[in-house]
C-alpha positions in Angstrom: 19.9 -18.9 -17.6 17.5 -16.0 -16.9 15.6 -15.8 -13.6 11.9 -16.2 -13.8 9.7 -14.8 -11.0 6.0 -14.8 -10.1 5.1 -11.5 -8.4 1.9 -11.1 -6.3 0.5 -7.9 -4.9 -2.8 -8.3 -3.1 -4.8 -5.1 -2.8 -8.1 -4.3 -1.0 -10.3 -5.2 -4.0 -7.8 -6.9 -6.4 -4.9 -9.2 -6.7 -2.2 -7.9 -9.1 0.2 -10.4 -10.4 2.9 -10.7 -13.0 5.6 -13.0 -14.4 9.0 -11.7 -15.2 12.1 -13.1 -16.9 14.9 -11.1 -15.4 13.7 -7.5 -15.8 11.4 -8.3 -18.7 7.7 -8.5 -17.9 6.2 -11.6 -19.7 2.6 -10.8 -18.7 0.6 -9.3 -15.9 -3.0 -9.3 -14.8 -5.2 -7.6 -12.2 -7.7 -10.1 -10.8 -10.6 -7.9 -9.5 -12.7 -9.0 -6.6 -16.1 -7.3 -6.0 -17.3 -6.2 -2.6 -19.9 -9.0 -2.5 -17.2 -11.7 -3.0 -14.9 -10.3 -0.3 -17.6 -9.5 2.2 -18.5 -13.2 2.4 -15.2 -13.8 4.2 -14.9 -13.1 8.0 -11.4 -11.7 7.7 -8.7 -10.7 5.2 -6.7 -13.9 5.9 -9.9 -15.9 5.2 -9.6 -14.8 1.6 -6.4 -16.7 1.1 -7.8 -19.8 -0.7 -10.1 -17.7 -2.8 -7.3 -15.5 -4.1 -4.9 -18.4 -4.5 -7.4 -20.3 -6.6 -7.9 -17.2 -8.7 -4.1 -16.9 -9.3 -3.8 -20.6 -10.3 -6.8 -20.4 -12.6 -5.3 -17.5 -14.4 -1.9 -19.1 -14.8 -3.5 -22.3 -16.0 -5.5 -20.3 -18.6 -2.2 -18.7 -19.8 -0.6 -22.1 -20.1 2.2 -21.1 -17.8 4.1 -23.9 -16.1 5.1 -23.0 -12.5 8.1 -25.3 -12.7 9.7 -22.6 -14.8 9.9 -20.3 -11.8 13.1 -19.3 -9.9 11.2 -17.7 -7.1 7.9 -16.3 -5.9 7.7 -12.8 -4.4 4.8 -11.2 -2.6 4.1 -7.8 -1.2 5.0 -7.5 2.5 2.3 -6.9 5.1 1.8 -5.4 8.5 4.8 -7.0 10.1 7.0 -5.8 13.0 9.2 -2.8 12.2 11.8 -3.7 9.7 14.6 -2.1 7.7 14.3 -1.8 4.0 15.2 -4.9 1.9 14.3 -8.3 0.6 13.3 -10.9 3.2 13.0 -14.7 3.0 9.6 -15.9 4.1 9.9 -18.2 7.2 7.5 -19.7 9.7 7.9 -16.7 12.1 6.8 -14.3 9.4 3.9 -16.6 8.3 2.7 -16.7 11.9 2.8 -13.0 12.3 1.0 -12.5 9.0 -1.7 -15.0 9.9 -2.2 -13.5 13.4 -2.4 -9.9 11.9 -1.4 -8.4 15.3 -0.6 -5.1 13.7 -3.8 -5.0 11.8 -5.7 -6.6 9.0 -4.7 -5.6 5.4 -4.7 -7.3 2.1 -0.9 -7.0 1.9 -0.7 -9.6 4.8 -1.7 -12.2 2.2 1.3 -11.4 -0.1 3.8 -13.4 1.9 1.4 -16.2 2.6 0.4 -16.6 -1.1 4.0 -16.4 -2.2 5.1 -19.1 0.2 2.2 -21.5 -0.6 2.7 -21.2 -4.3 6.5 -21.7 -4.0 6.4 -24.6 -1.6 5.3 -27.4 -4.0 8.3 -26.6 -6.2 10.7 -26.0 -3.4 11.4 -22.5 -4.6 12.5 -19.5 -2.5 9.8 -17.1 -1.5 10.4 -13.5 -0.6 8.8 -10.2 0.4 10.3 -6.8 -0.5 10.1 -3.4 1.4 7.0 -4.4 3.5 4.4 -2.1 4.8 6.2 -1.9 8.1 9.5 -0.4 6.8 10.5 2.0 9.5 12.8 5.1 8.9 11.2 7.7 11.1 13.1 10.3 13.1 12.8 9.8 16.9 10.4 12.7 17.4 8.0 11.4 14.8 7.0 8.5 17.1 5.4 10.8 19.8 1.7 11.0 20.0 0.9 12.9 23.2 0.2 9.8 25.3 3.1 7.7 26.5 0.9 4.7 26.4 0.5 5.1 22.6 3.4 5.4 20.1 3.0 6.1 16.4 3.8 3.2 14.1 5.3 3.2 10.6 2.8 1.4 8.4 2.7 2.8 4.9 2.8 2.0 1.1 6.6 1.9 1.5 7.2 -0.2 -1.6 5.5 2.1 -4.1 6.4 5.4 -2.5 10.1 4.6 -2.4 10.1 3.1 -5.9 8.4 6.2 -7.3 10.8 8.5 -5.4 13.8 6.6 -6.9 12.3 6.6 -10.3 11.9 10.4 -10.2 15.5 10.8 -9.0 16.7 8.6 -11.8 14.8 10.8 -14.4 16.8 13.8 -13.2 20.1 11.9 -13.1 20.3 12.5 -9.3 20.6 10.3 -6.3 17.4 9.6 -4.3 19.3 10.7 -1.2 19.9 14.2 -2.6 16.2 15.1 -2.9 13.5 16.4 -0.5 10.3 14.8 -1.7 6.6 14.5 -0.8 5.1 11.3 -2.2 1.4 10.5 -2.0 0.1 7.1 -2.7 -3.6 7.3 -3.7 -5.3 3.9 -3.5 -7.7 2.0 -1.3 -5.4 3.2 1.4 -3.6 6.6 1.2 -0.1 7.4 2.3 1.3 10.9 2.4 5.1 10.6 3.0 8.2 12.9 3.4 11.5 11.7 2.0 14.9 13.2 2.9 18.5 11.9 2.8 17.3 8.7 1.1 14.9 7.9 3.9 11.1 8.0 4.4 11.4 10.1 7.5 7.6 10.4 8.2 4.3 9.2 6.7 0.7 9.0 7.5 0.1 5.6 8.9 -2.3 4.0 6.4 -3.9 1.9 9.1 -5.1 4.5 11.6 -4.4 8.1 10.8 -4.5 10.7 8.0 -7.3 11.4 5.5 -10.2 9.1 4.9 -9.8 6.8 1.9 -12.1 4.6 -0.2 -12.3 2.1 2.6 -10.6 3.6 5.7 -11.8 6.3 8.2 -8.4 7.9 8.8 -8.1 10.1 11.8 -11.4 10.5 13.7 -12.2 12.6 16.7 -10.7 10.6 19.6 -13.2 11.4 22.3 -16.2 10.6 20.1 -14.4 7.3 19.1 -13.9 6.4 22.7 -17.6 7.0 23.4 -18.5 4.8 20.4 -16.2 2.0 21.6 -17.8 2.0 25.1 -21.4 2.5 23.9 -22.1 -1.3 24.2 -23.3 -1.4 20.6 -20.0 -2.6 19.0 -17.3 -5.2 19.7 -13.6 -4.5 19.1 -13.7 -6.4 15.7 -16.7 -4.3 14.8 -14.9 -1.1 15.4 -11.7 -2.2 13.7 -13.8 -3.2 10.6 -15.6 0.1 10.6 -12.3 2.0 10.8 -10.2 0.0 8.4 -12.3 -2.0 6.0 -15.7 -0.2 5.9 -14.8 3.4 6.5 -14.3 6.4 4.2 -16.1 6.3 0.8 -17.6 2.9 1.6 -19.1 4.2 4.9 -20.7 7.2 3.2 -21.5 5.8 -0.2 -21.6 2.0 0.0 -18.7 1.4 -2.4 -14.9 1.4 -2.4 -14.7 1.8 -6.2 -13.5 5.3 -6.8 -14.5 5.0 -10.5 -18.0 4.2 -9.5 -18.1 7.2 -7.1 -17.0 9.5 -9.9 -19.6 8.1 -12.2 -22.2 9.1 -9.6 -20.6 12.6 -9.3 -20.9 13.1 -13.1 -24.5 11.8 -13.0 -25.3 14.7 -10.6 -25.2 12.9 -7.2 -24.6 15.8 -4.8 -23.8 13.6 -1.9 -21.1 11.8 -3.8 -19.7 15.1 -5.0 -19.5 16.5 -1.4 -17.8 13.3 -0.1 -15.2 13.4 -2.8 -14.5 17.1 -2.1 -14.1 16.2 1.6 -11.6 13.5 0.8 -9.6 15.8 -1.4 -9.7 18.5 1.3 -8.3 16.0 3.8 -5.6 14.7 1.5 -4.4 18.3 0.8 -4.3 19.0 4.5 -2.1 16.0 5.1 0.2 17.1 2.3 0.5 20.6 3.8 1.3 19.2 7.2 3.9 16.8 5.8 5.6 19.7 4.0 6.6 21.0 7.5 8.7 17.9 8.0 10.8 19.1 5.2 10.8 22.7 6.5 8.8 23.7 3.5 11.7 23.0 1.1 10.1 20.5 -1.3 11.9 19.6 -4.5 8.8 17.8 -5.9 5.5 16.4 -5.0 4.8 13.0 -6.6 1.3 11.6 -6.9 0.9 7.9 -7.5 -1.5 5.0 -7.0 -4.7 4.0 -8.7 -6.7 7.2 -8.0 -3.9 9.3 -9.6 -5.4 8.2 -13.0 -8.4 10.5 -12.2 -7.6 13.8 -13.8 -10.2 15.7 -11.8 -8.8 14.5 -8.4 -5.2 15.4 -9.5 -6.2 18.9 -10.7 -8.1 19.6 -7.5 -5.1 18.6 -5.4 -2.8 20.7 -7.6 -5.0 23.7 -7.0 -4.8 23.3 -3.2 -1.1 22.4 -2.7 0.6 23.9 -5.8 2.0 26.7 -3.7 4.4 24.1 -2.1 6.3 23.3 -5.3 6.1 23.9 -9.0 7.1 20.3 -9.6 4.0 18.1 -9.2 4.6 14.9 -11.1 2.0 12.2 -11.6 2.9 8.5 -11.7 -0.6 6.9 -12.1 -0.9 3.3 -10.9 2.1 1.8 -9.2 5.3 0.1 -10.0 5.0 -2.4 -7.2 5.2 -5.5 -9.4 8.5 -4.3 -11.0 9.8 -3.2 -7.6 9.1 -6.6 -6.1 10.7 -8.3 -9.0 13.8 -6.2 -8.7 14.1 -6.9 -5.0 14.0 -10.6 -5.7 16.5 -10.4 -8.5 19.1 -8.5 -6.3 19.1 -11.5 -4.0 19.0 -14.2 -6.7 21.9 -12.6 -8.4 23.9 -12.2 -5.2 23.9 -8.4 -5.4 22.3 -8.3 -1.9 22.0 -10.7 0.9 18.6 -12.1 1.8 17.4 -10.6 5.1 16.2 -12.8 7.9 12.9 -11.9 9.6 13.9 -13.4 12.9 
């Protein structure tokens, strides 16, 4: 009998989902949530029932019977540092996801939604290659303050899947290539891959370029003054940095397509903000190239914003000196990657990892 999986990937403004039978995609859907809907919730975790109901409504409309499933798998969130692999969802993981100690992010909902949808049918529930996959070299953790250590929080699932996909297209092992992989979405990750490991990456929670909804790196002394100004609470500042920064802060929307419509309509402010974001992304790519000593086999661009040809061409113009091989994988293969991770466990090819 084939294995049937429901795969759930919550993003900042959407919930992507798909149903697979073995490796075959039966159907998929992107359930989009507008800013007004999401802003009514006090936290990301508060969106859980809203997104769960949206998933169930869609499956009901498709006439899909959840009793057909073999497992439910969700995108992993901002958990403690973990090695790469497929993890069973347990109470300890659910507690850490709900408490969001390492930060709020839509991916924290992946494991919770998978568990709650699987539980009524007594199905296994998994996450695969969560945001907290940690493969940094020791020196990459230093910040300049012993009280603060860099953390590995990135779009590990998509960046590693795309890197392996590119290696397969060449007939080579992922471990034999030196790659820069850039995930361009609501959050942006610029990562360096060497020897089959993601040895460094911009932490998509609190560093790097600004994004559609995140501030990225901001001047630290000015940030400290803002924090102690008495005008903002800690939750206020975190929301400003992580959910209401970047394009949203400057232009009032996280929708990059909407921003580009404004640019094409002659909005000079929107044009300048987009140019500034591209400028910062390119700087991060250039900096990450030094991790590979400037020897870059390819630069891979992926994520939702990689569909925008103008953004891609602007980045190529700025960083094309690093490598002639700039390959675009628009969107992401995360649904497929999540399904494959679950299948490896269901088939006994890999052991389920314990969160513990």
